[in-house]
MIDOSE-1310 file (N, C-alpha, C; in nm, 2 decimals, decimal comma, always signed):
residues 119
melr	+9,20/+6,27/+13,69/+9,31/+6,35/+13,74/+9,29/+6,50/+13,77; +9,31/+6,53/+13,90/+9,29/+6,67/+13,93/+9,42/+6,76/+13,92; +9,39/+6,87/+13,87/+9,51/+6,96/+13,87/+9,53/+7,07/+13,98; +9,63/+7,07/+14,03/+9,62/+7,18/+14,15/+9,67/+7,30/+14,10
edrf	+9,62/+7,40/+14,18/+9,65/+7,54/+14,11/+9,78/+7,55/+14,12; +9,87/+7,52/+14,20/+10,04/+7,54/+14,19/+10,10/+7,48/+14,06; +10,04/+7,35/+14,04/+10,09/+7,29/+13,91/+10,04/+7,37/+13,80; +9,94/+7,40/+13,80/+9,87/+7,48/+13,68/+9,95/+7,60/+13,68
eqwm	+9,97/+7,68/+13,77/+10,08/+7,81/+13,75/+10,21/+7,78/+13,70; +10,25/+7,68/+13,75/+10,39/+7,60/+13,70/+10,39/+7,58/+13,53; +10,30/+7,53/+13,50/+10,27/+7,50/+13,36/+10,25/+7,62/+13,29; +10,18/+7,73/+13,33/+10,13/+7,84/+13,25/+10,25/+7,94/+13,24
srla	+10,33/+7,92/+13,38/+10,49/+7,99/+13,37/+10,57/+7,93/+13,27; +10,57/+7,82/+13,26/+10,68/+7,75/+13,15/+10,61/+7,78/+12,99; +10,48/+7,76/+12,99/+10,40/+7,82/+12,86/+10,47/+7,98/+12,81; +10,44/+8,06/+12,92/+10,46/+8,21/+12,87/+10,62/+8,20/+12,84
erld	+10,72/+8,14/+12,93/+10,87/+8,15/+12,89/+10,89/+8,10/+12,74; +10,81/+8,01/+12,69/+10,83/+7,94/+12,57/+10,79/+8,04/+12,47; +10,68/+8,09/+12,47/+10,60/+8,19/+12,38/+10,70/+8,30/+12,37; +10,74/+8,35/+12,51/+10,82/+8,47/+12,51/+10,98/+8,45/+12,40
rqek	+11,03/+8,32/+12,44/+11,14/+8,29/+12,33/+11,13/+8,30/+12,21; +10,99/+8,20/+12,18/+10,98/+8,22/+12,02/+10,95/+8,36/+11,98; +10,86/+8,43/+12,07/+10,86/+8,57/+12,00/+10,96/+8,66/+11,97; +11,08/+8,62/+12,06/+11,21/+8,72/+12,03/+11,28/+8,65/+11,92
mlqr	+11,26/+8,52/+11,91/+11,34/+8,46/+11,79/+11,28/+8,49/+11,61; +11,13/+8,52/+11,66/+11,06/+8,57/+11,55/+11,12/+8,72/+11,51; +11,11/+8,81/+11,61/+11,16/+8,91/+11,59/+11,29/+8,93/+11,55; +11,40/+8,86/+11,59/+11,53/+8,86/+11,51/+11,52/+8,82/+11,40
ltsk	+11,45/+8,72/+11,35/+11,43/+8,67/+11,23/+11,37/+8,74/+11,11; +11,27/+8,83/+11,15/+11,20/+8,91/+11,06/+11,25/+9,07/+11,07; +11,33/+9,09/+11,17/+11,39/+9,24/+11,19/+11,46/+9,28/+11,06; +11,41/+9,43/+11,04/+11,48/+9,46/+10,92/+11,56/+9,57/+10,98
gdla	+11,63/+9,54/+11,07/+11,71/+9,66/+11,16/+11,84/+9,68/+11,07; +11,92/+9,78/+11,14/+12,03/+9,80/+11,05/+12,12/+9,70/+11,01; +12,12/+9,58/+11,08/+12,20/+9,45/+11,05/+12,16/+9,39/+10,94; +12,01/+9,37/+10,92/+11,96/+9,29/+10,81/+11,93/+9,38/+10,70
vhvl	+11,96/+9,50/+10,70/+11,92/+9,58/+10,56/+12,08/+9,61/+10,49; +12,08/+9,56/+10,38/+12,18/+9,57/+10,29/+12,19/+9,70/+10,21; +12,31/+9,78/+10,18/+12,32/+9,90/+10,10/+12,44/+9,87/+10,02; +12,40/+9,89/+9,90/+12,52/+9,91/+9,78/+12,52/+10,06/+9,76
dger	+12,62/+10,12/+9,74/+12,62/+10,27/+9,70/+12,50/+10,34/+9,74; +12,47/+10,35/+9,87/+12,35/+10,40/+9,93/+12,23/+10,37/+9,89; +12,23/+10,27/+9,80/+12,09/+10,24/+9,79/+12,04/+10,09/+9,83; +11,94/+10,08/+9,90/+11,92/+9,96/+9,95/+11,89/+9,85/+9,87
lldn	+11,95/+9,72/+9,89/+11,95/+9,60/+9,84/+11,81/+9,53/+9,89; +11,78/+9,44/+9,80/+11,62/+9,36/+9,81/+11,67/+9,21/+9,80; +11,63/+9,11/+9,88/+11,68/+8,99/+9,82/+11,54/+8,90/+9,77; +11,58/+8,80/+9,73/+11,46/+8,72/+9,64/+11,33/+8,72/+9,72
qdvc	+11,32/+8,70/+9,85/+11,18/+8,70/+9,91/+11,10/+8,83/+9,91; +11,21/+8,91/+9,92/+11,14/+9,08/+9,91/+11,09/+9,10/+9,77; +11,17/+9,08/+9,69/+11,12/+9,10/+9,54/+10,99/+9,02/+9,51; +11,03/+8,89/+9,55/+10,89/+8,78/+9,50/+10,75/+8,86/+9,58
mmlq	+10,78/+8,89/+9,70/+10,67/+8,95/+9,77/+10,61/+9,09/+9,71; +10,71/+9,17/+9,66/+10,69/+9,31/+9,62/+10,63/+9,27/+9,47; +10,66/+9,20/+9,40/+10,59/+9,19/+9,25/+10,48/+9,09/+9,26; +10,48/+9,03/+9,35/+10,38/+8,93/+9,38/+10,40/+8,81/+9,25
vskr	+10,52/+8,75/+9,25/+10,56/+8,66/+9,17/+10,63/+8,55/+9,23; +10,65/+8,42/+9,16/+10,68/+8,32/+9,22/+10,85/+8,32/+9,21; +10,93/+8,24/+9,27/+11,07/+8,24/+9,27/+11,13/+8,21/+9,13; +11,04/+8,10/+9,05/+11,08/+8,06/+8,93/+11,04/+8,19/+8,82
slqr	+10,95/+8,26/+8,85/+10,93/+8,38/+8,77/+11,04/+8,47/+8,76; +11,08/+8,51/+8,91/+11,19/+8,57/+8,94/+11,32/+8,53/+8,86; +11,32/+8,41/+8,87/+11,46/+8,33/+8,79/+11,43/+8,34/+8,65; +11,33/+8,35/+8,58/+11,31/+8,34/+8,44/+11,35/+8,52/+8,40
yrst	+11,30/+8,60/+8,49/+11,34/+8,72/+8,47/+11,49/+8,75/+8,48; +11,56/+8,70/+8,56/+11,71/+8,70/+8,55/+11,76/+8,64/+8,44; +11,73/+8,52/+8,41/+11,78/+8,44/+8,31/+11,76/+8,54/+8,18; +11,69/+8,55/+8,17/+11,65/+8,64/+8,04/+11,69/+8,80/+8,01
gllr	+11,76/+8,83/+8,14/+11,81/+8,99/+8,13/+11,73/+9,06/+8,16; +11,60/+9,04/+8,17/+11,49/+9,14/+8,21/+11,51/+9,21/+8,36; +11,56/+9,15/+8,44/+11,60/+9,21/+8,57/+11,75/+9,18/+8,63; +11,79/+9,31/+8,63/+11,93/+9,31/+8,68/+11,96/+9,29/+8,82
yrml	+12,04/+9,20/+8,88/+12,07/+9,16/+8,99/+12,19/+9,16/+9,03; +12,26/+9,14/+9,17/+12,38/+9,15/+9,24/+12,40/+9,02/+9,31; +12,52/+8,96/+9,30/+12,56/+8,84/+9,39/+12,65/+8,88/+9,48; +12,58/+8,87/+9,59/+12,69/+8,92/+9,72/+12,73/+8,76/+9,80
ghkl	+12,85/+8,69/+9,81/+12,86/+8,60/+9,84/+12,79/+8,49/+9,76; +12,69/+8,41/+9,83/+12,63/+8,31/+9,75/+12,48/+8,35/+9,74; +12,44/+8,49/+9,78/+12,30/+8,51/+9,76/+12,29/+8,62/+9,67; +12,17/+8,64/+9,61/+12,11/+8,71/+9,52/+12,06/+8,84/+9,59
yyre	+12,06/+8,95/+9,52/+12,05/+9,08/+9,57/+11,99/+9,18/+9,46; +11,90/+9,26/+9,45/+11,83/+9,34/+9,37/+11,86/+9,51/+9,42; +11,88/+9,59/+9,34/+11,89/+9,75/+9,40/+11,74/+9,78/+9,37; +11,69/+9,87/+9,45/+11,55/+9,92/+9,46/+11,52/+9,99/+9,30
sdir	+11,63/+10,06/+9,25/+11,62/+10,13/+9,15/+11,59/+10,04/+9,03; +11,66/+9,93/+9,01/+11,67/+9,82/+8,93/+11,51/+9,76/+8,93; +11,45/+9,74/+9,03/+11,30/+9,67/+9,03/+11,24/+9,78/+8,99; +11,25/+9,90/+9,03/+11,14/+10,02/+9,00/+11,15/+10,01/+8,84
dfvq	+11,28/+10,02/+8,76/+11,29/+10,03/+8,64/+11,21/+9,89/+8,54; +11,22/+9,81/+8,60/+11,18/+9,67/+8,57/+11,04/+9,68/+8,56; +10,98/+9,71/+8,65/+10,83/+9,72/+8,67/+10,79/+9,83/+8,56; +10,85/+9,94/+8,56/+10,80/+10,06/+8,46/+10,83/+10,01/+8,30
snfe	+10,91/+9,90/+8,27/+10,94/+9,85/+8,14/+10,88/+9,74/+8,09; +10,83/+9,66/+8,20/+10,77/+9,54/+8,18/+10,61/+9,51/+8,21; +10,55/+9,63/+8,31/+10,43/+9,60/+8,35/+10,35/+9,74/+8,33; +10,23/+9,70/+8,31/+10,15/+9,84/+8,26/+10,00/+9,81/+8,35
vigg	+9,92/+9,90/+8,37/+9,82/+9,90/+8,46/+9,69/+9,92/+8,33; +9,61/+9,79/+8,33/+9,48/+9,80/+8,26/+9,36/+9,81/+8,34; +9,27/+9,87/+8,32/+9,15/+9,85/+8,41/+9,16/+9,83/+8,52; +9,25/+9,89/+8,60/+9,30/+9,88/+8,75/+9,38/+9,75/+8,78
rvrr	+9,41/+9,69/+8,68/+9,49/+9,55/+8,70/+9,60/+9,56/+8,65; +9,68/+9,51/+8,71/+9,86/+9,49/+8,67/+9,88/+9,40/+8,57; +9,95/+9,40/+8,48/+9,96/+9,30/+8,35/+10,09/+9,30/+8,29; +10,18/+9,19/+8,26/+10,30/+9,20/+8,19/+10,27/+9,27/+8,05
cgsa	+10,35/+9,36/+8,01/+10,35/+9,42/+7,87/+10,36/+9,31/+7,78; +10,28/+9,29/+7,67/+10,31/+9,18/+7,57/+10,20/+9,06/+7,58; +10,16/+9,05/+7,70/+10,09/+8,94/+7,73/+9,96/+8,95/+7,64; +9,85/+8,84/+7,60/+9,78/+8,86/+7,54/+9,63/+8,93/+7,57
epes	+9,58/+9,00/+7,50/+9,48/+9,09/+7,55/+9,35/+8,97/+7,56; +9,27/+9,01/+7,65/+9,14/+8,90/+7,69/+9,07/+8,90/+7,57; +9,05/+8,79/+7,52/+8,96/+8,78/+7,39/+8,81/+8,84/+7,42; +8,79/+8,93/+7,30/+8,67/+9,00/+7,31/+8,54/+8,92/+7,24
egkp	+8,43/+8,96/+7,29/+8,32/+8,88/+7,25/+8,30/+8,93/+7,12; +8,18/+8,84/+7,03/+8,17/+8,87/+6,90/+8,25/+8,86/+6,78; +8,26/+8,91/+6,69/+8,35/+8,92/+6,58/+8,44/+8,96/+6,60; +8,56/+8,88/+6,57/+8,73/+8,91/+6,58/+8,74/+9,07/+6,47
esk	+8,86/+9,13/+6,52/+8,89/+9,25/+6,45/+8,94/+9,18/+6,33; +8,92/+9,24/+6,19/+8,98/+9,23/+6,10/+9,10/+9,33/+6,08; +9,22/+9,27/+6,00/+9,36/+9,36/+6,00/+9,36/+9,44/+5,88
């Protein structure tokens, strides 16, 4: 089956149109323009996805932080939001940097080799 040049150009044109439509749709979905940013009392609100990505935790961990009262949140409509200052406070009070790595406060220290320390 031979593909004529005009037929090829039609296919390429249709493909380019579809790619342009998908690109515009992705831009609308990922846009953080004025319409997509929620603000409460002059402070930016973050949704679950934003916070999960920021803290590098799963949605389940985020739910656990909310359930135990470690992380404050707001419910607007049927969606959860977190104030940036609440996230900052949560990180400062619940995480620490040890040897260049971030770790939750109170989590077990890595076991040292040799004799265990006596108390």
